[in-house]
Structure formats: C-alpha cells, structure tokens
GUTITOR-470750 format. One record per residue: x, z, y of N, C-alpha, C in turn; residue in one letter. Coordinates in pm, whole numbers. Layout:
N
+--------+--------+--------+--------+--------+--------+--------+--------+--------+-----+
:    n_x :    n_z :    n_y :   ca_x :   ca_z :   ca_y :    c_x :    c_z :    c_y : res :
+--------+--------+--------+--------+--------+--------+--------+--------+--------+-----+
:      X :      Z :      Y :      X :      Z :      Y :      X :      Z :      Y :   A :
...
+--------+--------+--------+--------+--------+--------+--------+--------+--------+-----+
//
This chain:
220
+--------+--------+--------+--------+--------+--------+--------+--------+--------+-----+
:    n_x :    n_z :    n_y :   ca_x :   ca_z :   ca_y :    c_x :    c_z :    c_y : res :
+--------+--------+--------+--------+--------+--------+--------+--------+--------+-----+
:  -1216 :   1905 :    621 :  -1089 :   1868 :    560 :  -1116 :   1801 :    426 :   M :
:  -1046 :   1692 :    400 :  -1062 :   1624 :    272 :   -997 :   1703 :    161 :   A :
:  -1060 :   1703 :     46 :  -1006 :   1773 :    -70 :   -936 :   1671 :   -159 :   H :
:   -808 :   1693 :   -189 :   -734 :   1596 :   -270 :   -800 :   1574 :   -406 :   P :
:   -810 :   1448 :   -444 :   -861 :   1414 :   -576 :   -756 :   1450 :   -680 :   A :
:   -799 :   1466 :   -805 :   -700 :   1493 :   -910 :   -591 :   1386 :   -911 :   P :
:   -468 :   1431 :   -926 :   -356 :   1337 :   -924 :   -363 :   1244 :  -1045 :   A :
:   -327 :   1118 :  -1026 :   -323 :   1026 :  -1141 :   -223 :   1074 :  -1245 :   P :
:   -242 :   1031 :  -1368 :   -157 :   1071 :  -1479 :    -16 :   1016 :  -1459 :   D :
:     84 :   1102 :  -1443 :    220 :   1051 :  -1424 :    269 :    965 :  -1539 :   P :
:    230 :    998 :  -1661 :    274 :    918 :  -1775 :    221 :    776 :  -1767 :   A :
:     96 :    763 :  -1723 :     38 :    629 :  -1708 :    111 :    551 :  -1599 :   A :
:    147 :    619 :  -1491 :    220 :    551 :  -1385 :    360 :    512 :  -1430 :   L :
:    426 :    599 :  -1505 :    558 :    563 :  -1557 :    550 :    440 :  -1646 :   R :
:    445 :    431 :  -1727 :    428 :    315 :  -1814 :    406 :    188 :  -1731 :   A :
:    332 :    199 :  -1622 :    308 :     82 :  -1537 :    437 :     39 :  -1467 :   R :
:    517 :    137 :  -1425 :    646 :    104 :  -1364 :    735 :     32 :  -1464 :   W :
:    745 :     87 :  -1584 :    829 :     27 :  -1687 :    786 :   -118 :  -1713 :   R :
:    657 :   -141 :  -1725 :    607 :   -276 :  -1750 :    647 :   -370 :  -1636 :   E :
:    629 :   -324 :  -1512 :    661 :   -409 :  -1397 :    810 :   -438 :  -1390 :   A :
:    893 :   -336 :  -1411 :   1037 :   -356 :  -1399 :   1089 :   -447 :  -1510 :   L :
:   1045 :   -426 :  -1632 :   1091 :   -510 :  -1743 :   1047 :   -655 :  -1724 :   L :
:    925 :   -674 :  -1673 :    880 :   -811 :  -1646 :    965 :   -875 :  -1539 :   A :
:   1003 :   -797 :  -1438 :   1084 :   -852 :  -1329 :   1225 :   -887 :  -1374 :   A :
:   1276 :   -818 :  -1475 :   1409 :   -848 :  -1528 :   1411 :   -977 :  -1611 :   R :
:   1298 :  -1015 :  -1664 :   1286 :  -1136 :  -1746 :   1382 :  -1133 :  -1865 :   E :
:   1389 :  -1017 :  -1932 :   1470 :  -1007 :  -2052 :   1615 :   -971 :  -2030 :   G :
:   1660 :   -967 :  -1905 :   1799 :   -932 :  -1878 :   1820 :   -783 :  -1905 :   A :
:   1940 :   -744 :  -1944 :   1966 :   -601 :  -1969 :   1969 :   -523 :  -1838 :   P :
:   1948 :   -395 :  -1850 :   1953 :   -310 :  -1731 :   1939 :   -165 :  -1771 :   G :
:   1954 :    -75 :  -1676 :   1946 :     68 :  -1706 :   1804 :    111 :  -1740 :   P :
:   1793 :    231 :  -1792 :   1665 :    291 :  -1828 :   1572 :    292 :  -1706 :   D :
:   1450 :    240 :  -1718 :   1359 :    240 :  -1604 :   1312 :    379 :  -1562 :   P :
:   1315 :    477 :  -1654 :   1249 :    605 :  -1626 :   1307 :    681 :  -1506 :   D :
:   1438 :    688 :  -1487 :   1486 :    760 :  -1368 :   1437 :    700 :  -1237 :   P :
:   1421 :    570 :  -1233 :   1368 :    507 :  -1111 :   1222 :    546 :  -1091 :   Y :
:   1147 :    550 :  -1200 :   1008 :    595 :  -1191 :   1001 :    738 :  -1139 :   A :
:   1088 :    825 :  -1189 :   1086 :    965 :  -1146 :   1115 :    978 :   -997 :   E :
:   1212 :    900 :   -949 :   1244 :    906 :   -806 :   1126 :    859 :   -722 :   D :
:   1063 :    749 :   -763 :    950 :    698 :   -687 :    832 :    795 :   -691 :   L :
:    802 :    849 :   -808 :    691 :    943 :   -818 :    718 :   1069 :   -735 :   L :
:    843 :   1112 :   -730 :    876 :   1227 :   -645 :    848 :   1195 :   -499 :   R :
:    885 :   1075 :   -458 :    860 :   1034 :   -319 :    710 :   1028 :   -289 :   R :
:    635 :    967 :   -379 :    491 :    952 :   -357 :    416 :   1085 :   -368 :   W :
:    483 :   1190 :   -420 :    419 :   1320 :   -437 :    465 :   1422 :   -334 :   S :
:    533 :   1380 :   -231 :    581 :   1473 :   -128 :    464 :   1552 :    -69 :   E :
:    483 :   1683 :    -47 :    369 :   1767 :     -6 :    310 :   1730 :    129 :   P :
:    385 :   1666 :    217 :    330 :   1632 :    348 :    229 :   1517 :    341 :   R :
:    229 :   1445 :    231 :    138 :   1330 :    217 :     -4 :   1380 :    186 :   R :
:   -101 :   1314 :    249 :   -241 :   1344 :    223 :   -318 :   1219 :    179 :   R :
:   -286 :   1106 :    238 :   -346 :    980 :    193 :   -247 :    895 :    115 :   Y :
:   -124 :    884 :    163 :    -23 :    798 :    101 :     40 :    869 :    -19 :   H :
:    -42 :    892 :   -120 :     -6 :    970 :   -238 :     -4 :    880 :   -361 :   T :
:     18 :    942 :   -477 :     11 :    864 :   -601 :   -129 :    808 :   -624 :   T :
:   -230 :    870 :   -565 :   -366 :    813 :   -577 :   -373 :    680 :   -503 :   A :
:   -313 :    673 :   -384 :   -309 :    545 :   -311 :   -226 :    443 :   -388 :   H :
:   -111 :    485 :   -439 :    -28 :    394 :   -519 :   -109 :    338 :   -635 :   L :
:   -179 :    424 :   -708 :   -259 :    379 :   -822 :   -367 :    282 :   -777 :   T :
:   -433 :    312 :   -665 :   -538 :    222 :   -615 :   -482 :     86 :   -581 :   A :
:   -366 :     82 :   -515 :   -306 :    -47 :   -479 :   -267 :   -124 :   -604 :   V :
:   -209 :    -57 :   -702 :   -175 :   -124 :   -828 :   -300 :   -179 :   -896 :   L :
:   -409 :   -101 :   -892 :   -535 :   -148 :   -952 :   -588 :   -271 :   -878 :   D :
:   -579 :   -268 :   -746 :   -628 :   -382 :   -668 :   -540 :   -505 :   -691 :   H :
:   -409 :   -484 :   -705 :   -322 :   -597 :   -739 :   -367 :   -659 :   -872 :   V :
:   -400 :   -574 :   -968 :   -449 :   -627 :  -1095 :   -578 :   -707 :  -1077 :   D :
:   -666 :   -658 :   -991 :   -790 :   -731 :   -962 :   -760 :   -869 :   -905 :   T :
:   -655 :   -878 :   -823 :   -621 :  -1002 :   -752 :   -514 :  -1083 :   -823 :   L :
:   -478 :  -1046 :   -943 :   -361 :  -1104 :  -1009 :   -369 :  -1257 :  -1022 :   R :
:   -488 :  -1311 :  -1034 :   -499 :  -1457 :  -1048 :   -454 :  -1530 :   -923 :   A :
:   -451 :  -1461 :   -811 :   -411 :  -1525 :   -684 :   -261 :  -1514 :   -658 :   H :
:   -189 :  -1437 :   -739 :    -46 :  -1414 :   -715 :     38 :  -1527 :   -773 :   A :
:    152 :  -1552 :   -709 :    249 :  -1646 :   -764 :    353 :  -1576 :   -848 :   G :
:    399 :  -1460 :   -803 :    499 :  -1380 :   -875 :    442 :  -1239 :   -889 :   D :
:    362 :  -1219 :   -993 :    292 :  -1092 :  -1010 :    390 :   -976 :  -1024 :   L :
:    502 :   -997 :  -1093 :    600 :   -889 :  -1110 :    654 :   -842 :   -975 :   A :
:    682 :   -936 :   -886 :    732 :   -898 :   -753 :    626 :   -822 :   -674 :   A :
:    501 :   -866 :   -684 :    395 :   -798 :   -610 :    377 :   -656 :   -662 :   V :
:    381 :   -639 :   -793 :    366 :   -504 :   -848 :    480 :   -414 :   -804 :   R :
:    603 :   -464 :   -806 :    715 :   -382 :   -759 :    701 :   -351 :   -611 :   L :
:    655 :   -447 :   -533 :    635 :   -422 :   -390 :    530 :   -314 :   -367 :   A :
:    427 :   -312 :   -450 :    327 :   -205 :   -439 :    391 :    -68 :   -461 :   A :
:    481 :    -60 :   -557 :    551 :     66 :   -583 :    635 :    111 :   -463 :   W :
:    695 :     16 :   -394 :    788 :     53 :   -287 :    726 :     54 :   -148 :   F :
:    605 :      3 :   -131 :    560 :    -27 :      6 :    546 :     97 :     95 :   H :
:    516 :    212 :     38 :    514 :    338 :    114 :    603 :    442 :     49 :   D :
:    707 :    397 :    -20 :    795 :    493 :    -88 :    864 :    584 :     11 :   A :
:    896 :    533 :    128 :    946 :    615 :    238 :    833 :    628 :    338 :   V :
:    787 :    750 :    362 :    672 :    767 :    451 :    685 :    897 :    530 :   Y :
:    710 :    880 :    659 :    709 :    990 :    755 :    614 :    947 :    867 :   L :
:    497 :   1009 :    881 :    398 :    960 :    977 :    447 :    955 :   1121 :   P :
:    547 :   1038 :   1153 :    597 :   1039 :   1292 :    703 :    933 :   1316 :   E :
:    739 :    856 :   1215 :    842 :    753 :   1230 :    781 :    613 :   1222 :   R :
:    846 :    519 :   1287 :    791 :    382 :   1293 :    863 :    285 :   1202 :   S :
:    970 :    329 :   1134 :   1049 :    235 :   1055 :   1030 :    259 :    905 :   E :
:    916 :    313 :    865 :    894 :    344 :    724 :    903 :    220 :    635 :   N :
:    842 :    111 :    678 :    844 :    -10 :    595 :    985 :    -65 :    579 :   E :
:   1062 :    -62 :    686 :   1199 :   -111 :    678 :   1282 :    -23 :    585 :   E :
:   1267 :    106 :    596 :   1341 :    197 :    508 :   1295 :    183 :    363 :   R :
:   1166 :    158 :    343 :   1115 :    136 :    207 :   1171 :      7 :    149 :   S :
:   1179 :    -97 :    233 :   1235 :   -225 :    186 :   1381 :   -209 :    148 :   A :
:   1457 :   -135 :    227 :   1598 :   -114 :    195 :   1614 :    -33 :     67 :   R :
:   1527 :     65 :     47 :   1528 :    140 :    -78 :   1502 :     47 :   -196 :   L :
:   1407 :    -45 :   -180 :   1376 :   -140 :   -286 :   1497 :   -224 :   -322 :   A :
:   1568 :   -272 :   -221 :   1686 :   -354 :   -246 :   1791 :   -275 :   -324 :   V :
:   1818 :   -153 :   -280 :   1920 :    -72 :   -350 :   1878 :    -44 :   -494 :   R :
:   1756 :      1 :   -512 :   1712 :     42 :   -645 :   1700 :    -76 :   -740 :   A :
:   1638 :   -185 :   -693 :   1613 :   -298 :   -783 :   1741 :   -372 :   -817 :   L :
:   1834 :   -379 :   -723 :   1964 :   -440 :   -754 :   2033 :   -362 :   -865 :   T :
:   2033 :   -231 :   -852 :   2095 :   -146 :   -954 :   2019 :   -153 :  -1086 :   E :
:   1886 :   -170 :  -1079 :   1802 :   -168 :  -1198 :   1800 :   -300 :  -1273 :   A :
:   1871 :   -401 :  -1223 :   1885 :   -525 :  -1297 :   1787 :   -635 :  -1262 :   G :
:   1717 :   -622 :  -1151 :   1624 :   -728 :  -1108 :   1703 :   -839 :  -1040 :   V :
:   1675 :   -965 :  -1071 :   1750 :  -1075 :  -1008 :   1743 :  -1069 :   -855 :   P :
:   1847 :  -1121 :   -793 :   1861 :  -1111 :   -647 :   1744 :  -1174 :   -574 :   E :
:   1700 :  -1291 :   -618 :   1592 :  -1360 :   -547 :   1462 :  -1280 :   -553 :   A :
:   1433 :  -1224 :   -669 :   1309 :  -1146 :   -680 :   1320 :  -1016 :   -602 :   R :
:   1437 :   -955 :   -603 :   1457 :   -833 :   -522 :   1433 :   -863 :   -375 :   T :
:   1485 :   -976 :   -328 :   1464 :  -1014 :   -188 :   1316 :  -1037 :   -159 :   A :
:   1244 :  -1094 :   -255 :   1100 :  -1116 :   -237 :   1025 :   -984 :   -230 :   E :
:   1063 :   -888 :   -312 :    999 :   -757 :   -305 :   1020 :   -695 :   -167 :   V :
:   1143 :   -701 :   -118 :   1171 :   -645 :     15 :   1091 :   -717 :    123 :   A :
:   1080 :   -848 :    113 :   1000 :   -924 :    210 :    855 :   -879 :    209 :   R :
:    801 :   -860 :     90 :    662 :   -818 :     79 :    642 :   -679 :    136 :   L :
:    735 :   -588 :    111 :    724 :   -454 :    168 :    723 :   -461 :    320 :   V :
:    811 :   -541 :    376 :    817 :   -553 :    523 :    688 :   -615 :    579 :   R :
:    623 :   -696 :    500 :    500 :   -761 :    545 :    388 :   -661 :    571 :   L :
:    397 :   -542 :    509 :    291 :   -444 :    530 :    298 :   -379 :    668 :   T :
:    396 :   -416 :    750 :    395 :   -374 :    891 :    277 :   -439 :    961 :   V :
:    256 :   -567 :    937 :    152 :   -643 :   1009 :     31 :   -675 :    923 :   T :
:     47 :   -677 :    791 :    -60 :   -723 :    701 :   -111 :   -860 :    744 :   H :
:    -18 :   -949 :    781 :    -56 :  -1081 :    828 :     23 :  -1188 :    753 :   A :
:    -10 :  -1212 :    626 :     61 :  -1315 :    550 :     30 :  -1455 :    602 :   P :
:    124 :  -1545 :    584 :    100 :  -1683 :    622 :     -3 :  -1749 :    532 :   G :
:    -53 :  -1866 :    572 :   -159 :  -1931 :    495 :   -119 :  -1970 :    354 :   P :
:      9 :  -1989 :    329 :     55 :  -2028 :    196 :    127 :  -1915 :    123 :   D :
:    118 :  -1796 :    176 :    188 :  -1680 :    118 :     96 :  -1610 :     19 :   D :
:     91 :  -1660 :   -104 :      0 :  -1605 :   -204 :     34 :  -1460 :   -238 :   R :
:    162 :  -1431 :   -259 :    200 :  -1295 :   -296 :    177 :  -1198 :   -181 :   D :
:    208 :  -1242 :    -60 :    181 :  -1157 :     56 :     33 :  -1128 :     72 :   G :
:    -50 :  -1228 :     46 :   -194 :  -1208 :     56 :   -242 :  -1106 :    -45 :   A :
:   -190 :  -1113 :   -167 :   -233 :  -1018 :   -270 :   -191 :   -876 :   -233 :   V :
:    -67 :   -856 :   -193 :    -23 :   -721 :   -160 :    -99 :   -666 :    -39 :   L :
:   -111 :   -745 :     65 :   -179 :   -696 :    186 :   -326 :   -666 :    159 :   C :
:   -393 :   -753 :     85 :   -533 :   -727 :     53 :   -547 :   -601 :    -32 :   D :
:   -457 :   -583 :   -128 :   -463 :   -464 :   -213 :   -442 :   -338 :   -131 :   A :
:   -352 :   -343 :    -34 :   -323 :   -226 :     50 :   -440 :   -193 :    142 :   D :
:   -511 :   -296 :    190 :   -620 :   -277 :    285 :   -756 :   -261 :    218 :   L :
:   -761 :   -271 :     86 :   -891 :   -267 :     18 :   -966 :   -137 :     43 :   A :
:   -896 :    -28 :     74 :   -962 :     99 :    105 :  -1060 :     83 :    221 :   I :
:  -1035 :    -12 :    309 :  -1124 :    -31 :    423 :  -1264 :    -73 :    380 :   L :
:  -1275 :   -128 :    261 :  -1404 :   -174 :    210 :  -1469 :    -74 :    115 :   A :
:  -1416 :     47 :    108 :  -1469 :    148 :     16 :  -1611 :    186 :     56 :   A :
:  -1690 :    241 :    -36 :  -1821 :    296 :      1 :  -1805 :    398 :    113 :   P :
:  -1908 :    415 :    197 :  -1893 :    499 :    316 :  -1838 :    639 :    289 :   P :
:  -1879 :    705 :    181 :  -1830 :    840 :    155 :  -1680 :    838 :    124 :   E :
:  -1637 :    740 :     44 :  -1495 :    730 :     13 :  -1415 :    691 :    136 :   A :
:  -1474 :    606 :    221 :  -1406 :    569 :    346 :  -1390 :    691 :    436 :   Y :
:  -1492 :    775 :    443 :  -1483 :    896 :    524 :  -1375 :    989 :    472 :   A :
:  -1362 :    997 :    340 :  -1255 :   1080 :    283 :  -1118 :   1023 :    318 :   E :
:  -1106 :    891 :    313 :   -980 :    825 :    353 :   -945 :    859 :    497 :   Y :
:  -1040 :    847 :    588 :  -1009 :    874 :    729 :   -973 :   1021 :    750 :   T :
:  -1037 :   1111 :    675 :  -1003 :   1253 :    687 :   -861 :   1279 :    640 :   A :
:   -820 :   1213 :    533 :   -684 :   1233 :    483 :   -581 :   1175 :    579 :   R :
:   -612 :   1061 :    639 :   -521 :   1006 :    739 :   -506 :   1104 :    855 :   V :
:   -617 :   1164 :    898 :   -609 :   1261 :   1008 :   -521 :   1378 :    968 :   R :
:   -529 :   1424 :    843 :   -444 :   1534 :    797 :   -297 :   1497 :    802 :   E :
:   -265 :   1373 :    770 :   -124 :   1330 :    777 :    -73 :   1331 :    921 :   E :
:   -164 :   1312 :   1014 :   -126 :   1311 :   1156 :   -170 :   1440 :   1225 :   Y :
:   -168 :   1550 :   1152 :   -213 :   1677 :   1209 :   -131 :   1720 :   1329 :   A :
:     -8 :   1669 :   1340 :     79 :   1706 :   1453 :     38 :   1636 :   1583 :   F :
:    -55 :   1540 :   1576 :   -100 :   1467 :   1694 :   -224 :   1535 :   1750 :   V :
:   -228 :   1566 :   1879 :   -348 :   1628 :   1938 :   -471 :   1539 :   1919 :   P :
:   -588 :   1602 :   1914 :   -711 :   1529 :   1883 :   -735 :   1410 :   1975 :   D :
:   -724 :   1431 :   2105 :   -757 :   1322 :   2197 :   -660 :   1205 :   2181 :   E :
:   -533 :   1236 :   2165 :   -435 :   1130 :   2145 :   -461 :   1056 :   2014 :   A :
:   -498 :   1130 :   1910 :   -526 :   1064 :   1782 :   -648 :    974 :   1794 :   F :
:   -753 :   1024 :   1858 :   -875 :    943 :   1872 :   -846 :    814 :   1949 :   R :
:   -767 :    826 :   2055 :   -734 :    707 :   2135 :   -652 :    608 :   2053 :   T :
:   -550 :    659 :   1985 :   -465 :    571 :   1906 :   -538 :    508 :   1790 :   G :
:   -618 :    587 :   1720 :   -693 :    534 :   1606 :   -795 :    430 :   1652 :   R :
:   -862 :    457 :   1763 :   -959 :    360 :   1814 :   -891 :    228 :   1849 :   A :
:   -769 :    236 :   1903 :   -696 :    113 :   1935 :   -664 :     33 :   1810 :   G :
:   -625 :    103 :   1704 :   -596 :     33 :   1577 :   -723 :    -34 :   1524 :   I :
:   -835 :     38 :   1529 :   -960 :    -19 :   1478 :  -1001 :   -143 :   1558 :   L :
:   -984 :   -138 :   1688 :  -1019 :   -255 :   1770 :   -930 :   -374 :   1735 :   R :
:   -802 :   -348 :   1712 :   -712 :   -456 :   1673 :   -754 :   -518 :   1541 :   Q :
:   -791 :   -435 :   1445 :   -835 :   -486 :   1316 :   -963 :   -568 :   1330 :   L :
:  -1058 :   -517 :   1406 :  -1185 :   -587 :   1422 :  -1169 :   -719 :   1498 :   L :
:  -1063 :   -729 :   1579 :  -1040 :   -852 :   1654 :   -977 :   -961 :   1569 :   A :
:   -925 :   -926 :   1453 :   -864 :  -1027 :   1367 :   -970 :  -1124 :   1316 :   L :
:   -934 :  -1251 :   1302 :  -1032 :  -1348 :   1249 :  -1075 :  -1314 :   1107 :   P :
:   -986 :  -1253 :   1031 :  -1020 :  -1206 :    897 :   -925 :  -1095 :    859 :   R :
:   -977 :   -999 :    782 :   -897 :   -887 :    736 :   -828 :   -916 :    604 :   L :
:   -893 :  -1000 :    521 :   -844 :  -1027 :    387 :   -815 :  -1176 :    370 :   F :
:   -711 :  -1205 :    292 :   -662 :  -1342 :    282 :   -688 :  -1407 :    148 :   S :
:   -711 :  -1329 :     43 :   -741 :  -1389 :    -88 :   -888 :  -1425 :    -95 :   T :
:   -924 :  -1519 :   -180 :  -1066 :  -1552 :   -196 :  -1150 :  -1430 :   -236 :   P :
:  -1099 :  -1350 :   -329 :  -1175 :  -1231 :   -371 :  -1190 :  -1133 :   -255 :   H :
:  -1082 :  -1108 :   -182 :  -1090 :  -1015 :    -70 :  -1188 :  -1061 :     35 :   G :
:  -1184 :  -1188 :     68 :  -1275 :  -1242 :    170 :  -1420 :  -1227 :    128 :   S :
:  -1447 :  -1252 :      0 :  -1585 :  -1249 :    -48 :  -1637 :  -1108 :    -70 :   E :
:  -1554 :  -1022 :   -130 :  -1602 :   -891 :   -173 :  -1576 :   -780 :    -72 :   A :
:  -1472 :   -791 :      9 :  -1428 :   -678 :     91 :  -1445 :   -697 :    241 :   W :
:  -1451 :   -820 :    289 :  -1451 :   -843 :    434 :  -1569 :   -775 :    503 :   E :
:  -1690 :   -800 :    459 :  -1808 :   -746 :    528 :  -1816 :   -594 :    522 :   D :
:  -1801 :   -532 :    404 :  -1806 :   -385 :    404 :  -1693 :   -321 :    483 :   P :
:  -1576 :   -384 :    485 :  -1466 :   -328 :    565 :  -1500 :   -330 :    713 :   A :
:  -1557 :   -438 :    760 :  -1593 :   -445 :    902 :  -1703 :   -344 :    936 :   R :
:  -1796 :   -323 :    845 :  -1899 :   -221 :    870 :  -1835 :    -83 :    881 :   R :
:  -1743 :    -52 :    792 :  -1675 :     78 :    798 :  -1595 :     95 :    927 :   N :
:  -1523 :     -9 :    965 :  -1442 :     -1 :   1087 :  -1529 :     18 :   1210 :   L :
:  -1639 :    -55 :   1217 :  -1728 :    -40 :   1333 :  -1790 :     99 :   1337 :   R :
:  -1828 :    151 :   1220 :  -1888 :    285 :   1216 :  -1787 :    391 :   1259 :   A :
:  -1662 :    378 :   1212 :  -1560 :    475 :   1253 :  -1533 :    466 :   1401 :   E :
:  -1525 :    345 :   1454 :  -1499 :    328 :   1596 :  -1612 :    390 :   1679 :   L :
:  -1735 :    372 :   1634 :  -1849 :    432 :   1706 :  -1835 :    584 :   1708 :   D :
:  -1793 :    644 :   1595 :  -1777 :    789 :   1591 :  -1667 :    837 :   1686 :   L :
:  -1558 :    760 :   1689 :  -1444 :    800 :   1772 :  -1475 :    787 :   1922 :   L :
:  -1561 :    696 :   1958 :  -1582 :    666 :   2101 :  -1714 :    715 :   2153 :   T :
:  -1797 :    779 :   2068 :  -1927 :    826 :   2113 :  -1913 :    959 :   2188 :   S :
+--------+--------+--------+--------+--------+--------+--------+--------+--------+-----+
//
C-alpha cells in the first residue's frame, strides 16, 4: 500500500489560487478569492482520494509553471489545473464534465470574464482524452502537465500506480488488471503522449518505459 506523502501547505496553495484568479480577472472587481480556494481545497482533500489529492494538484500546477512558455493564456491554464479533478468519484464516468460545470459556476460568480471561463471549462473537458489539437497551445500545456506523472522516476511511478489502485479498491483484482492493461495499451499506441516541445523531449521516453514496465507486470 502506498503511504501518502505529506500534504502540501494549504496556505501556499491558497496564495497560488489567489494569484491565478486575480490574473484571470485582469483587474476587474470581484468577490474575495479565499472562499473559492477553501471549497476547492476541501474537494481535493476528500478522504476517498489517494492519488487525485492536493499533492497531484500541486504537481500539475508546478508542471504548468515548467511549461508556461508554451501557453497562450497562462491564467486560464492555471485555473483549469485547479478544476480539472475538482469533482472526482472513481466509480463515475462524468467527473470531467461535472468539474467543468463547477468551473463555469464558480468562475462566473468570482468575476472571471465569460470568454476565459469558457476556455477553462473547455480545457477541463479536454482531460477526458488528453488529445489537444495541433494548434491548441493551452490544451497541450494542461494535458502534458496532467500526464507528467507518467515520466516520473520508477519508484515514484510505482507509488503513483499503487495510489491509483487504492482509489479503485472497489474493483476486483482481475477486473482492475484487465482494465488498467487496456488503458496502458491505448496510451502506448498513441503516436505521442506529450504535445509541448518540453514534454516531447523530457518526458516521452521515460513515460513509455514506465508504461511498458507496468504493462509487463500486469500481464506476466
């Protein structure tokens, strides 16, 4: 069983949320950002989560920062990172859609312009497929940031897979192995996993090594 890492500092996450929201408003007035941060942090800290936690949120935000030069609307990408798994029930298939709708409600109320709010929702929905178009710079940044865990060092990758298994503890072992193996084969069949120049150069090869190693374990 994977042992949860120390939770990221909530104060630091609140500060990152405030920065992202204020940047997205572009100087327009709006309500206090802190209650929105509290709601999101509560969602990301739900006890049933094992991988999709504030640690994952922090990692995605960090990866977005790494890829920031490739983004067109960095504020929208950062907000999308906050919302992309805000609604997460492993037994449900509409988590991304529900997360996108939450983003629309919250950001509209929080004073984010309509066009940027719509872009955040679009980016959240894109994490269903992680398949941005060739000219979708913001989609590429968010999807690469979300998938960067696949390129982690082998020990960290093993911890990631263990936490995912814990989230799906309600699924019998054989069914989980079959389903997980199918996902890995789909990923390995893609012409590329990462769409940004940095992702392609730094993450593509180690991610494929990790995926192949996991698939071998599941099918041996």
